[in-house]
C-alpha positions in Angstrom: -49.6 -135.6 -94.9 -50.3 -138.9 -96.4 -48.1 -140.6 -93.8 -49.9 -138.9 -90.8 -53.3 -140.5 -92.2 -51.7 -143.7 -92.7 -50.5 -143.6 -89.1 -53.5 -142.6 -87.7 -55.5 -145.3 -89.4 -53.1 -147.8 -88.3 -53.3 -146.7 -84.8 -57.1 -146.7 -84.7 -57.2 -150.1 -86.2 -54.5 -151.6 -84.0 -56.8 -150.0 -81.1 -60.0 -151.7 -82.4 -58.2 -155.2 -82.7 -56.4 -154.9 -79.3 -58.9 -153.5 -77.3 -62.5 -154.0 -78.7 -62.2 -157.3 -80.2 -60.6 -158.9 -77.2 -63.2 -157.5 -74.8 -65.9 -158.5 -77.1 -64.6 -162.1 -77.2 -64.2 -162.2 -73.4 -67.5 -160.7 -72.6 -69.3 -162.9 -75.3 -67.8 -166.0 -73.9 -68.9 -164.9 -70.2 -72.6 -164.2 -71.3 -72.6 -167.4 -73.1 -71.4 -169.3 -70.0 -73.7 -167.5 -67.8 -76.8 -168.2 -70.0 -76.3 -171.6 -70.4 -75.7 -172.0 -66.7 -79.0 -170.3 -65.8 -80.7 -172.5 -68.4 -79.4 -175.5 -66.9 -80.2 -174.3 -63.3 -83.9 -173.5 -64.4 -84.3 -176.7 -66.1 -83.3 -178.5 -62.8 -85.4 -176.3 -60.5 -88.5 -176.0 -62.7 -90.4 -179.1 -61.7 -89.5 -179.0 -58.0 -91.8 -176.5 -56.4 -94.6 -175.8 -59.2 -97.3 -177.9 -57.2 -96.8 -176.1 -53.9 -96.9 -172.7 -55.7 -100.0 -173.7 -57.6 -102.0 -174.7 -54.6 -100.9 -171.1 -53.0 -102.0 -169.3 -56.0 -105.5 -171.3 -56.1 -106.0 -170.0 -52.7 -105.8 -166.2 -53.5 -109.1 -164.4 -53.9 -110.4 -163.4 -57.3 -109.6 -159.5 -56.9 -105.8 -160.4 -56.1 -105.6 -162.8 -59.2 -107.0 -160.0 -61.4 -104.6 -157.5 -60.2 -101.7 -160.1 -60.7 -102.8 -160.6 -64.1 -102.9 -157.0 -64.9 -99.6 -156.6 -63.6 -98.4 -159.6 -65.8 -97.1 -161.3 -62.8 -96.8 -164.5 -64.7 -94.0 -162.9 -66.8 -92.7 -160.6 -64.4 -92.0 -162.9 -61.4 -89.9 -165.4 -63.2 -88.2 -162.7 -65.0 -87.1 -161.0 -61.5 -86.0 -164.3 -60.1 -83.9 -165.4 -63.3 -82.1 -162.0 -63.3 -81.6 -162.2 -59.5 -80.0 -165.6 -60.0 -77.9 -164.3 -62.9 -76.7 -161.4 -61.0 -75.5 -163.8 -58.2 -73.8 -166.1 -60.5 -72.0 -163.3 -62.2 -70.8 -161.9 -58.9 -69.2 -165.4 -58.4 -67.1 -165.1 -61.8 -63.7 -164.6 -60.6 -62.8 -162.4 -63.6 -65.6 -159.9 -63.1 -66.7 -160.1 -59.4 
């Protein structure tokens, strides 16, 4: 009975180190690479089109600006753009895509 429990424990421990730890390391590395790439990309793109966008937002009527404020567009639009860019870059990784 003791031998069966030790064998099951060794099998479970081997599976954890063989499968889970390796996958966690690979996906952690891929997450780090993509997050650093997106941070670099957003840093390069942040100053390029801000002036034109600010002029377009200033021309909107007050009701539209209020609705955008209620919907938290100041948070949502960059979030959607960043997630779309990240999804695009993840599809280009040969291991995943």
